[in-house]
N, C-alpha and C positions, 0 to 999 in steps of 0.2 A: 324539241323531236317530235317528229310525229308517229302516229302510229296509227294502224287500220284494225281493226278488233271487230269481231261478229256483233252483229247483235242479237243472235239468241246465244251467246256463248254461255248462259245458265240455263239452256233450256236442260240440259242433261240431269239437272238437280228432282229429285224426287216432288210430285207434287202431290199436293196435301188434297186428298178429296174423301169426304164424308161416307161414313159408311151407308151401303147401297146406291151410291151417285154414278154418274158415269163418269170414267176415268176420260179424260180429255186429252188433244194435241198441244203440246206445249208449243205455239207457234207465235211470232213476232206481231205484233199489229204495227201497220203501217203510220207512223207519225213523221211528222214534218222532219224531211234532210236530207242532206244532197242524193241520196241515193232513192230517194223515195221513187221516183216516177222511170227507175232503171228495173229492165226487164230482167227475169231470174238468168245466170248464166249458165250456160250451153258446156255440161261435162267435156271438158280437153280430151281427147282422143287420140290428139296425133301423137306418132310417133316420137318426135322428139320430148313432148312431154311426159311419156312413159316411161325412154330410155331416162328420163333424169330423176324420178322418183323409182327408177331398179337401184342405180348408182348413187343414191341418198335416198333411205327410206324415210325420214323425216321430211321430206318434200312433198308437197302436196301439188297435184298437177291441175286443180282448177281452183277458184275463189268461194267462198262461201256463198250462198243468196243472198246475203244480206253483211254490209260492209257499212263501217261510221269511220271515214277519215278526218281525224282530230287530233288535238295533242290528248296525251292517254288520259289524264284525267277526268278532261269534258268527255273524249268517248267512251270512259268507264262509268259515269256518272249518266248518258245518255244510255247505255246497255241498262242499267239496274232497272231506269224508270221507264224503259219498254218492256220489262220483266215484268214487272209489279202491273202495269197496264195491261202485259197479255195475261196475268194472271183475274183481273177484273173484267176481263172482256169476255175468258172464257169458263166461265166462272159455271157451275151447275143448275145457276136461277136463269143464265141465259139459253141454255139448251131447248130447240126447237122438237118440240114434241112430234109434229107433221115429220121432219126427215129424219127424229128416230124412231118415230112408227113404219115408216116403210122400208127403214133400213133391217129394223127385225123382219118384216113380212116379205122382203126379198130373200131373208137365210132362210125361214119358212119354205119359201117357195122353193129353194134351191134343195133342201131336205125332203119336200114332198110333191114335186111337179105330176108323178101319176094321178095324185088324188085333184086337182085342180083343171077344172074345163082352160082349152087355151085361149078360150075370151077371157076369161077371169085374171089371166098371167100379168103380170109386170112385165116383163120381156118375153121376147118370144119362142115358138117352139124350137128355135134352132140356138137358142143360146146355149152357151157350156157353160163348166163349174169358172171359168176365170172370167166368163164376161158377169156371172153372178158376182163373185170377188170384188171386180172391179166399181159394180154397181154398189155395192153395201158399203164400200170405203168411200167412193165421192156424197151417199148418202151422209156417211159419218162425219164428214169433212163439214157437211150444211148442218149438219144437227150441231156440231158445238161452234157454229156460228165463223166459220171460215168463210172472207169474203171472194175468195180465187181458188178453189180446190184444185182447179187446175195447174195453178204455178206452185201449189204446195206438189201435187203428182209430179211437175217436171222437175224440181229439186233435189227430190229421191234419188234422182241419177247420179249426185252429187255425191252419196254415198258411196263406201266400200274403200277398202284402201287394198283389195286383196293379198289379202294375210301377209302384208308386209314383213309385220311381224317373227314370221317363219321362214323369211327368206336367207336371213345367213346360216339356219339349220339345212336349209336346202342345199344351200352352196357346201357348207360342210359335208353334206352325205354325198352329193355329186361328187367331189373332188375324193374321198375315202372310194367308193364306189371305182373310179377311173383308176385307183392304186390298187385294187384288188385285179381289175383288168391286168393291168400290169403286174402283180404278182403271179397270176395262173399263166402268161406266156413268157416270162421269165426262168430260163431254166439254170442260171447261174444262181448257187447255194447263199454266197455271200450275197449277191444282191437281193434274194429273195429275202433273206433276214432285213436288213435294209428296209424295204419297202412293208415288209410286216411292221416295223417300229413306225414307220411314216405312218402305217395305218393306225398302227396304236396313240400315237399322238394327236393324228387328225380325230380319231373317237372323240377322246379327250375335252378336244374345240370343241367340236359338234355339242357334246353336254354341257359345258360352260354356256354354248350360244341361247339350248333350248331352257336354260335357267334363265336366260339374261331376255328373254321373250316377255315374259311377264309383264314386266314394264312397259315393255312397248309395246304390247296389248292395249295396256290402259292407257297408253298415249293415243291408239290407234283408234280406239273406242272413244276416248270424247271428241277428237277429230272428227267422227262418223258422225256425233250429235250436234253437232253446231253447222256441219256442213248446211243439209236441209231449210227449208224455213219452220221446221218442227218434226218431232218425234214422237212417235204413242206413248207414251207413257205403260207401265206395264199394271195389271189391274192387282188389288191386293191378293187376290189367289195364288196369280202366277209367282208372287215373291217369297210367298211362304210353300209352293209345290217340292213335292220331292221329287230327289231324279228319276228317272225312267223306269233304271232297274228297282229302284224300290218300291216306284209303282206299279209295276206289274206284278214283282210277287207280293202284294197285299191285294191285286186283284185277282189271283191265283188262290191264296185264301182264302180270301171273303166271298169272293162274288161267285158260287158255286151255285147253281140251279136248283141244286136240291136244299142248298142254306136258303137262299129266296124263296123258294117256295114253303120252307119251313115258317121262316119270317114272317110272312103274310098269314098262312096258317094258324099259327100262333096268336097274332093280333086279332084274327077273327074270332079263335076260341076264346081271347080275353075280353072282345066287343060284347059278345055274347052273354058270358057269365056276368059281366059288368048291369047290363040291359037285363037280366035275370034278377040282382040283385039289388037294382036302382030302387023297388018299391017293397025291398022286403025290411025287417027289421033287424038286420045282424047286421051292425057296422062293421064287425072283424072281417065279416066275411066279404063285404061291400069295400074295405079297404083293401083286401088283399088283391081284389080283381081288378082295382084300379092298379096296383101298383103291378100288378103281370101286363096290365096292357100299356103302364107308361115304358116297363122292361122291354116290350116287342117295340115299341113304338122309338125307342131307343136304338134297337139292333138293327130295324131299316132304315134310321138315321145315320148310324155307321156305317151302312154298307153303302148308301149315297156317298157318303164322304168320301168313300176309298174311291167310286165309281167318279165322284168330280175332280179328286186328287190324280188320279189318271189319264183325266181327260186333261187337267192343267200343265201337267209335266208332257201328255203326248204333243198339247199347241205349243210349249215352249221349244221344245226339241224341235218342233216344223221351222220354227223361227230359224233358229237356229242352224239348221240346213237348208233355211231357204236365202238365208245369210250368206252363204258358202259352199254352196248347190257347185258351181263349174269350178271352182276351187277342188273340195273335195274330191269330184271323179276327175281331176285330173293329176290329183294325189293319188287317191287311190289306183288310178291304170298306172302309173308310173312303180308305185310300189309294189302290186301285183306282178308288171313285168320283171323286174329286180329279183324277186323272190321266184319265178318260176325260171328264169334263167343259170337264177342260183342253186335251186332244186336238181335241175336237172345236172348242170356239171356235179354234184353228189352223187346223185342218185344211178348215173349213166354213165361212169368212167369208162368203162370197158367198151363203150357202144360208140361213143363219141370221142375224138383226140382233143386236148387241151385246147387247140388252137381254134376249135368250133365250139368248147366251152368258154373261152376268154371272147370270141367273135360273140355271141349272144351275151355276156355279160356288158360287152363293150355296146352291142347294139341297145339294150335295156336299158342302159345310163342313157346315150343319144337321146333316146326316144324321151325320156323323164326330162333331161334338160331342154329338148326341145316344146313339149308339150308346156311344159311353166313357163318357157319365153312368151308363146304363143297366146299361154292365160294372161300376163302380165301386159301383152304390147296389145292386147283386143278389149274391146268393151266388155270383157267380162269381169272385172270387176265392177263396172259401172252396174252393172245388169245386176250381180249379186249383192249389191248393196241396194238396189230399188225395189228387189223381189222380199229383201229383211225387212224392211221398213213398211210394202206393203203390207205382209203376213204377219207383222204385230197387229196393225188395225183389224185384218180379220180377226186374231187369237181374242182380243179384245171383245169384239160384235159375238164369239161365239158362247166367252163364258155368261154364265147366269148370272153374275153380279154386275154385270154392266145394266140391269134391271130391277134387279131381286134378291137386293141387299140384303132385307132386313130376313127376308125368308132360307136363305142359304144360312147367315151366321145365327137363327137359330136351328136350323137342321144341323151345322157345322157344332156348337155347343152341348148338343144332346149326343151327338157322333164321337165327338171326344169324352164327354163323361164315359158314354156305353165302351169307349175303348181303354179307358183307366177301369173300368168296375174288370173287362177280361184280362188285365194284367195282374191286377188283384188277385183275381182267380189263378193266377199261373201260379202264385207265391204258395208254399207248403202252408196248411190252415195253421198247424202252431207258431210261426213264425208273422203272423198275421197281427197286426194292434191289436185288434179286439180280444184275438183269442188270448193272447198274453194276457188282457186285464182279466178276461173270467178267470184262468189259471194262476190269479194272481203275481206273474211272473212282471 
């Protein structure tokens, strides 16, 4: 019995990268195989393939970029060998410093175009932000030793399942909305009771599909990882980043202008005090000045860590947004239409008739269904997947850890120590371990 398995089936596993090294793209090297000279398959955008995927969410409309056709034991052995070879091939010691420097230069130029003369720019004056991101992605792929960056970029179009893990929930919500329309338009009380009961059962079923969407989402995520030639692994900072709400609250509490200026002033004062006491004979005063300087520096490191955490959380959110931008627009538009129609029917029963209210609700439901089907039967899922894969590389480029791992690690340690110091100060003095020890308790 033969089986077909993707050669990059293990690319979803976390990549071990030392501190301060560049995270790499886990792509499969081209080894001798029956698929060696085959081009990257094009994403299947045919109506037949999309409909088949709609009817069965476990169906993938196109093949992975790399395949092995063999008996499963042989195919599994070849997959593991290629994965090991890929780790060696994309080791941090093989990174091209020239391509990496170009990547960072493009990022600097994108942020500071107004300060660089046109003759000294890497891209023409008409280049947009998207052009810079595209050039940075190509430079990144070249930096990690990818022999054919364009093939990798083309394979990104195979990513994206269009949020099919939510399809059952969407269908349940559409059925529930249709029953609501029928309930509004039905004058018979007995029929209304029956429809309300059906609506309740539908809501219970929809809730069950929400719970069941989790395993399907995991399955889809794994499928998206093995479809292209490689996926960008998250930098260590992204894996420990807080959520966007926590990061925003921390920024509002910590990064106030007056607090930043106060930290800089305190550090300047501490440096001046240490300079005065450096040649003095008072050892105690010199130690106190050094301690104040270390405390002021730790405070600044804490503020830098808060800023870095917010930036990382922001980039993670942008990846999620790019990975489902068109789907979210479709979903939110339908939701807004449904809420608007429902609120009009509730708040304006005197000015519009029941038939008009039901018609608005029905039109909103129909719009939601048509938009969802239009998205799923178009290139929307493929473009969402491609956008998310590219944005993941852009996020790697923007993070300082790609090139400055040791510096950020030291800053993070000092910032964490100062955060612990602030947390300890919140505890009442009589409950602190040092105070209890002094009091003999």
